[in-house]
A tleap script that builds the chain and sets N, CA, C and O, in Angstrom:
source leaprc.protein.ff14SB
mol = sequence {
  NMET VAL THR ARG ASP ILE SER LEU LEU ALA
  ARG THR GLY VAL LEU PHE TRP ASP VAL ASP
  THR LYS SER LEU SER GLY ASN LYS SER SER
  THR ASP GLY THR ASP TRP TYR LEU SER VAL
  GLY ALA ALA TYR HIE PHE THR GLU GLN LEU
  ALA VAL ASP TRP GLN PHE SER ARG TYR ALA
  LEU GLU ASN LYS ASP ASN ASP LYS LEU ASP
  ILE ASP THR VAL THR LEU GLY LEU THR TYR
  SER CPHE
}
set mol.1.N position { 5.019 36.973 -52.666 }
set mol.1.CA position { 4.359 36.421 -51.119 }
set mol.1.C position { 5.751 36.418 -50.931 }
set mol.1.O position { 6.798 36.661 -51.530 }
set mol.2.N position { 5.393 36.105 -50.035 }
set mol.2.CA position { 6.115 36.056 -48.901 }
set mol.2.C position { 7.100 34.404 -48.464 }
set mol.2.O position { 8.122 34.070 -47.864 }
set mol.3.N position { 5.677 33.626 -49.432 }
set mol.3.CA position { 6.140 31.619 -48.707 }
set mol.3.C position { 5.182 31.202 -50.527 }
set mol.3.O position { 4.869 31.996 -51.414 }
set mol.4.N position { 5.095 30.546 -50.498 }
set mol.4.CA position { 4.371 29.749 -51.709 }
set mol.4.C position { 3.029 29.864 -51.753 }
set mol.4.O position { 2.445 29.739 -52.829 }
set mol.5.N position { 2.490 30.066 -50.819 }
set mol.5.CA position { 0.952 29.881 -50.009 }
set mol.5.C position { 0.492 31.464 -48.749 }
set mol.5.O position { -0.552 31.867 -48.236 }
set mol.6.N position { 1.658 31.819 -48.731 }
set mol.6.CA position { 1.035 33.551 -48.107 }
set mol.6.C position { 2.284 34.381 -48.994 }
set mol.6.O position { 3.420 34.286 -49.459 }
set mol.7.N position { 0.789 35.485 -48.776 }
set mol.7.CA position { 0.881 36.952 -49.163 }
set mol.7.C position { 0.663 37.890 -48.787 }
set mol.7.O position { -0.521 38.144 -48.570 }
set mol.8.N position { 1.545 38.763 -48.547 }
set mol.8.CA position { 0.532 39.847 -47.257 }
set mol.8.C position { 0.220 41.021 -48.672 }
set mol.8.O position { 0.459 41.031 -49.880 }
set mol.9.N position { -0.513 42.024 -47.566 }
set mol.9.CA position { -0.617 42.964 -48.854 }
set mol.9.C position { -0.963 44.750 -47.618 }
set mol.9.O position { -1.107 44.855 -46.400 }
set mol.10.N position { -0.964 45.391 -48.306 }
set mol.10.CA position { -0.949 46.984 -48.067 }
set mol.10.C position { -2.077 47.878 -48.346 }
set mol.10.O position { -2.884 47.135 -48.904 }
set mol.11.N position { -2.372 48.544 -48.307 }
set mol.11.CA position { -3.236 49.427 -48.852 }
set mol.11.C position { -3.679 50.789 -48.681 }
set mol.11.O position { -4.761 50.625 -48.118 }
set mol.12.N position { -3.525 51.960 -48.810 }
set mol.12.CA position { -4.048 52.976 -48.497 }
set mol.12.C position { -4.470 54.221 -49.712 }
set mol.12.O position { -3.805 54.602 -50.675 }
set mol.13.N position { -5.717 54.625 -49.278 }
set mol.13.CA position { -6.495 55.683 -49.824 }
set mol.13.C position { -6.847 56.853 -49.350 }
set mol.13.O position { -6.209 57.385 -48.441 }
set mol.14.N position { -8.480 57.699 -50.204 }
set mol.14.CA position { -8.370 58.903 -49.578 }
set mol.14.C position { -10.210 57.866 -49.452 }
set mol.14.O position { -10.943 57.295 -50.259 }
set mol.15.N position { -10.223 58.138 -47.938 }
set mol.15.CA position { -11.462 58.318 -47.995 }
set mol.15.C position { -12.973 59.893 -47.621 }
set mol.15.O position { -13.047 60.713 -46.706 }
set mol.16.N position { -13.775 59.670 -48.701 }
set mol.16.CA position { -14.559 60.572 -48.543 }
set mol.16.C position { -16.047 61.015 -47.935 }
set mol.16.O position { -16.995 60.932 -48.716 }
set mol.17.N position { -16.337 61.562 -46.345 }
set mol.17.CA position { -17.260 60.790 -45.787 }
set mol.17.C position { -17.859 61.941 -45.273 }
set mol.17.O position { -17.310 63.038 -45.167 }
set mol.18.N position { -19.367 61.563 -44.856 }
set mol.18.CA position { -20.518 62.907 -44.831 }
set mol.18.C position { -21.306 62.543 -44.084 }
set mol.18.O position { -22.211 61.971 -44.691 }
set mol.19.N position { -21.571 62.586 -42.275 }
set mol.19.CA position { -22.006 62.392 -41.392 }
set mol.19.C position { -23.534 63.189 -41.006 }
set mol.19.O position { -23.407 64.413 -41.040 }
set mol.20.N position { -25.366 62.572 -40.541 }
set mol.20.CA position { -25.399 63.774 -40.721 }
set mol.20.C position { -25.929 63.058 -39.230 }
set mol.20.O position { -25.612 61.886 -39.030 }
set mol.21.N position { -26.554 63.626 -38.438 }
set mol.21.CA position { -27.710 63.533 -37.228 }
set mol.21.C position { -28.444 63.694 -36.441 }
set mol.21.O position { -29.123 64.492 -37.088 }
set mol.22.N position { -28.823 63.643 -35.751 }
set mol.22.CA position { -30.280 63.668 -34.960 }
set mol.22.C position { -30.004 63.206 -33.616 }
set mol.22.O position { -29.706 62.023 -33.451 }
set mol.23.N position { -30.086 64.215 -32.379 }
set mol.23.CA position { -30.812 64.273 -31.369 }
set mol.23.C position { -32.137 63.247 -31.182 }
set mol.23.O position { -33.002 63.079 -32.042 }
set mol.24.N position { -32.083 62.415 -29.483 }
set mol.24.CA position { -33.544 62.588 -29.162 }
set mol.24.C position { -34.403 64.051 -29.390 }
set mol.24.O position { -35.542 64.247 -29.812 }
set mol.25.N position { -33.268 65.049 -28.886 }
set mol.25.CA position { -34.390 66.311 -28.505 }
set mol.25.C position { -34.639 66.898 -29.684 }
set mol.25.O position { -35.277 67.932 -29.489 }
set mol.26.N position { -34.310 66.601 -31.420 }
set mol.26.CA position { -34.501 67.084 -32.511 }
set mol.26.C position { -33.715 68.187 -32.864 }
set mol.26.O position { -33.954 69.216 -33.496 }
set mol.27.N position { -32.546 67.654 -32.212 }
set mol.27.CA position { -31.335 68.745 -32.618 }
set mol.27.C position { -30.341 67.936 -33.712 }
set mol.27.O position { -29.575 66.979 -33.592 }
set mol.28.N position { -30.662 68.639 -34.634 }
set mol.28.CA position { -30.068 67.840 -36.376 }
set mol.28.C position { -28.118 69.150 -36.451 }
set mol.28.O position { -27.949 70.369 -36.467 }
set mol.29.N position { -27.243 68.061 -36.469 }
set mol.29.CA position { -25.596 68.672 -36.829 }
set mol.29.C position { -25.269 67.455 -38.224 }
set mol.29.O position { -25.685 66.298 -38.166 }
set mol.30.N position { -24.402 68.044 -39.498 }
set mol.30.CA position { -23.617 67.440 -39.661 }
set mol.30.C position { -22.451 67.616 -40.573 }
set mol.30.O position { -22.540 68.349 -41.558 }
set mol.31.N position { -21.592 67.106 -40.341 }
set mol.31.CA position { -20.034 67.355 -40.479 }
set mol.31.C position { -19.943 66.306 -42.147 }
set mol.31.O position { -20.802 65.741 -42.824 }
set mol.32.N position { -17.914 66.519 -42.305 }
set mol.32.CA position { -17.908 65.480 -43.052 }
set mol.32.C position { -16.268 66.283 -43.396 }
set mol.32.O position { -15.680 67.364 -43.422 }
set mol.33.N position { -16.138 64.937 -43.596 }
set mol.33.CA position { -14.295 65.168 -44.254 }
set mol.33.C position { -13.561 64.389 -45.390 }
set mol.33.O position { -14.210 63.636 -46.116 }
set mol.34.N position { -11.845 64.607 -45.599 }
set mol.34.CA position { -11.296 63.777 -46.524 }
set mol.34.C position { -10.080 63.462 -45.384 }
set mol.34.O position { -9.544 64.141 -44.509 }
set mol.35.N position { -9.980 62.515 -45.709 }
set mol.35.CA position { -9.711 61.968 -44.990 }
set mol.35.C position { -8.158 60.255 -45.077 }
set mol.35.O position { -8.491 59.284 -45.756 }
set mol.36.N position { -7.285 60.231 -44.637 }
set mol.36.CA position { -6.419 58.647 -45.436 }
set mol.36.C position { -7.028 57.701 -44.384 }
set mol.36.O position { -7.383 57.668 -43.206 }
set mol.37.N position { -6.939 56.942 -45.514 }
set mol.37.CA position { -6.791 55.093 -44.625 }
set mol.37.C position { -5.340 54.727 -45.120 }
set mol.37.O position { -4.360 55.073 -45.780 }
set mol.38.N position { -5.981 53.678 -44.237 }
set mol.38.CA position { -4.183 52.275 -44.535 }
set mol.38.C position { -5.158 50.788 -43.953 }
set mol.38.O position { -5.843 50.582 -42.951 }
set mol.39.N position { -4.884 50.177 -44.843 }
set mol.39.CA position { -4.894 48.819 -44.209 }
set mol.39.C position { -3.633 47.934 -44.868 }
set mol.39.O position { -3.197 48.208 -45.986 }
set mol.40.N position { -3.109 46.870 -44.074 }
set mol.40.CA position { -2.177 45.210 -43.473 }
set mol.40.C position { -2.620 43.992 -43.263 }
set mol.40.O position { -3.271 43.851 -42.227 }
set mol.41.N position { -2.419 42.772 -44.143 }
set mol.41.CA position { -2.995 41.868 -44.263 }
set mol.41.C position { -2.267 41.014 -44.593 }
set mol.41.O position { -1.080 41.212 -44.852 }
set mol.42.N position { -2.933 39.711 -44.657 }
set mol.42.CA position { -1.846 38.228 -45.122 }
set mol.42.C position { -3.200 37.991 -45.763 }
set mol.42.O position { -4.340 38.412 -45.568 }
set mol.43.N position { -2.336 36.739 -47.019 }
set mol.43.CA position { -3.478 36.039 -46.989 }
set mol.43.C position { -2.529 34.860 -47.268 }
set mol.43.O position { -1.312 34.944 -47.434 }
set mol.44.N position { -3.447 33.505 -47.300 }
set mol.44.CA position { -2.841 32.073 -47.710 }
set mol.44.C position { -4.067 31.188 -48.613 }
set mol.44.O position { -5.240 30.971 -48.307 }
set mol.45.N position { -3.097 30.685 -50.137 }
set mol.45.CA position { -3.414 29.932 -51.097 }
set mol.45.C position { -2.825 29.549 -50.774 }
set mol.45.O position { -1.648 29.617 -50.419 }
set mol.46.N position { -4.569 28.328 -50.912 }
set mol.46.CA position { -5.566 27.079 -51.387 }
set mol.46.C position { -5.152 26.691 -52.044 }
set mol.46.O position { -4.592 25.626 -51.785 }
set mol.47.N position { -5.089 27.168 -53.274 }
set mol.47.CA position { -4.930 26.889 -54.442 }
set mol.47.C position { -4.167 28.064 -54.818 }
set mol.47.O position { -3.786 28.860 -53.959 }
set mol.48.N position { -3.934 28.211 -55.997 }
set mol.48.CA position { -3.876 29.510 -56.707 }
set mol.48.C position { -5.106 29.864 -57.173 }
set mol.48.O position { -4.514 30.687 -57.872 }
set mol.49.N position { -6.262 30.035 -57.460 }
set mol.49.CA position { -7.792 30.382 -57.290 }
set mol.49.C position { -7.793 30.227 -56.259 }
set mol.49.O position { -7.184 29.185 -56.500 }
set mol.50.N position { -7.896 30.222 -55.013 }
set mol.50.CA position { -8.592 29.448 -53.243 }
set mol.50.C position { -7.977 30.987 -52.426 }
set mol.50.O position { -7.180 31.566 -53.165 }
set mol.51.N position { -8.113 31.411 -51.635 }
set mol.51.CA position { -7.158 32.047 -50.567 }
set mol.51.C position { -8.470 33.382 -50.013 }
set mol.51.O position { -9.330 34.114 -50.503 }
set mol.52.N position { -7.918 33.058 -48.815 }
set mol.52.CA position { -8.387 32.817 -47.671 }
set mol.52.C position { -7.227 34.176 -47.032 }
set mol.52.O position { -6.020 34.136 -46.795 }
set mol.53.N position { -8.137 35.184 -46.923 }
set mol.53.CA position { -7.186 36.939 -47.007 }
set mol.53.C position { -8.047 37.347 -45.035 }
set mol.53.O position { -9.070 37.311 -44.350 }
set mol.54.N position { -6.861 37.628 -45.073 }
set mol.54.CA position { -7.543 38.414 -43.342 }
set mol.54.C position { -6.662 40.411 -43.031 }
set mol.54.O position { -5.635 40.754 -43.617 }
set mol.55.N position { -7.157 41.004 -42.388 }
set mol.55.CA position { -7.424 42.711 -43.322 }
set mol.55.C position { -7.703 43.198 -41.933 }
set mol.55.O position { -8.647 43.028 -41.162 }
set mol.56.N position { -6.499 43.903 -41.862 }
set mol.56.CA position { -6.460 45.376 -40.925 }
set mol.56.C position { -7.113 47.159 -41.748 }
set mol.56.O position { -6.837 47.670 -42.834 }
set mol.57.N position { -7.881 47.558 -40.792 }
set mol.57.CA position { -7.632 48.772 -41.279 }
set mol.57.C position { -8.373 49.724 -41.115 }
set mol.57.O position { -9.601 49.728 -41.021 }
set mol.58.N position { -7.062 51.249 -41.043 }
set mol.58.CA position { -7.351 51.858 -39.643 }
set mol.58.C position { -7.918 53.512 -40.956 }
set mol.58.O position { -7.214 54.033 -41.821 }
set mol.59.N position { -9.589 53.924 -40.498 }
set mol.59.CA position { -9.587 54.875 -40.759 }
set mol.59.C position { -8.880 56.275 -39.823 }
set mol.59.O position { -8.599 56.101 -38.638 }
set mol.60.N position { -8.724 57.169 -40.265 }
set mol.60.CA position { -8.265 58.273 -38.954 }
set mol.60.C position { -9.081 59.281 -39.672 }
set mol.60.O position { -8.564 60.067 -40.465 }
set mol.61.N position { -10.509 59.268 -39.372 }
set mol.61.CA position { -11.350 60.686 -39.512 }
set mol.61.C position { -10.891 61.987 -39.032 }
set mol.61.O position { -10.081 61.661 -38.164 }
set mol.62.N position { -10.918 63.394 -39.071 }
set mol.62.CA position { -10.743 64.782 -38.606 }
set mol.62.C position { -11.480 65.674 -38.971 }
set mol.62.O position { -11.310 66.171 -40.084 }
set mol.63.N position { -12.465 66.098 -38.152 }
set mol.63.CA position { -13.840 66.419 -39.258 }
set mol.63.C position { -13.195 68.295 -38.913 }
set mol.63.O position { -12.295 68.447 -38.087 }
set mol.64.N position { -13.854 69.643 -39.722 }
set mol.64.CA position { -13.849 70.471 -39.698 }
set mol.64.C position { -13.258 71.668 -38.179 }
set mol.64.O position { -12.657 72.698 -38.486 }
set mol.65.N position { -13.503 71.379 -36.796 }
set mol.65.CA position { -13.990 70.835 -36.314 }
set mol.65.C position { -12.195 70.604 -35.226 }
set mol.65.O position { -11.828 71.214 -34.222 }
set mol.66.N position { -11.744 69.887 -35.734 }
set mol.66.CA position { -10.499 69.119 -34.955 }
set mol.66.C position { -10.848 68.585 -35.040 }
set mol.66.O position { -10.170 67.780 -35.677 }
set mol.67.N position { -12.609 67.881 -34.601 }
set mol.67.CA position { -12.781 66.645 -33.837 }
set mol.67.C position { -12.029 64.820 -35.116 }
set mol.67.O position { -11.961 64.525 -36.310 }
set mol.68.N position { -11.572 64.019 -33.374 }
set mol.68.CA position { -11.488 62.474 -34.285 }
set mol.68.C position { -11.400 61.887 -33.867 }
set mol.68.O position { -11.057 61.526 -32.741 }
set mol.69.N position { -11.862 61.425 -35.133 }
set mol.69.CA position { -12.209 59.684 -34.370 }
set mol.69.C position { -12.224 58.407 -35.622 }
set mol.69.O position { -12.831 58.104 -36.649 }
set mol.70.N position { -10.938 57.850 -34.607 }
set mol.70.CA position { -10.202 56.921 -35.625 }
set mol.70.C position { -11.826 55.769 -35.603 }
set mol.70.O position { -12.795 55.758 -34.844 }
set mol.71.N position { -11.428 54.850 -36.932 }
set mol.71.CA position { -12.905 54.000 -36.977 }
set mol.71.C position { -11.262 52.377 -38.196 }
set mol.71.O position { -10.815 52.097 -39.308 }
set mol.72.N position { -11.184 51.902 -36.337 }
set mol.72.CA position { -10.669 50.122 -37.094 }
set mol.72.C position { -11.446 48.865 -37.053 }
set mol.72.O position { -12.231 48.441 -36.205 }
set mol.73.N position { -11.014 48.348 -38.237 }
set mol.73.CA position { -11.778 47.145 -38.913 }
set mol.73.C position { -11.051 46.101 -39.115 }
set mol.73.O position { -9.864 46.185 -39.429 }
set mol.74.N position { -11.763 44.844 -38.939 }
set mol.74.CA position { -10.666 43.819 -38.539 }
set mol.74.C position { -11.850 42.802 -40.191 }
set mol.74.O position { -13.071 42.727 -40.052 }
set mol.75.N position { -11.342 42.362 -41.140 }
set mol.75.CA position { -12.022 41.325 -42.045 }
set mol.75.C position { -11.187 40.018 -42.648 }
set mol.75.O position { -10.004 39.694 -42.750 }
set mol.76.N position { -12.655 39.378 -43.035 }
set mol.76.CA position { -12.018 37.845 -43.165 }
set mol.76.C position { -12.579 37.529 -44.296 }
set mol.76.O position { -13.717 37.072 -44.182 }
set mol.77.N position { -11.958 37.663 -45.865 }
set mol.77.CA position { -12.537 37.016 -46.844 }
set mol.77.C position { -12.410 35.621 -47.624 }
set mol.77.O position { -12.148 34.763 -46.782 }
set mol.78.N position { -12.450 35.360 -48.223 }
set mol.78.CA position { -12.545 34.245 -49.175 }
set mol.78.C position { -12.513 34.402 -50.869 }
set mol.78.O position { -13.587 34.539 -51.455 }
set mol.79.N position { -11.322 34.379 -51.580 }
set mol.79.CA position { -11.379 34.921 -53.012 }
set mol.79.C position { -10.981 33.727 -53.986 }
set mol.79.O position { -10.027 32.950 -53.997 }
set mol.80.N position { -12.164 33.905 -54.851 }
set mol.80.CA position { -11.265 33.112 -55.564 }
set mol.80.C position { -11.583 33.537 -56.930 }
set mol.80.O position { -12.678 33.851 -57.397 }
set mol.81.N position { -10.831 33.507 -57.294 }
set mol.81.CA position { -9.951 33.373 -59.481 }
set mol.81.C position { -10.309 33.094 -60.102 }
set mol.81.O position { -10.714 31.943 -59.943 }
set mol.82.N position { -10.561 33.655 -61.319 }
set mol.82.CA position { -10.801 32.354 -62.612 }
set mol.82.C position { -10.371 33.659 -63.545 }
set mol.82.O position { -10.298 33.546 -64.769 }
savepdb mol mol.pdb
quit
């Protein structure tokens, strides 16, 4: 915890993904991959049991043809511990 009420978090992991697409003209394609992701965030603890947290995640995807796509997400959550 940074303070009694605020804590920081960091997370990393592996993402296994698979995408199938079909264009309006009927052409189909498929690609997949295995890539890393990274998340950082913070939480504010109202009580020992109740907290609100904010998290930013980046998924850096690259397929077999070396096409790259970055996906960024921001989440807001509520945690109740019992």
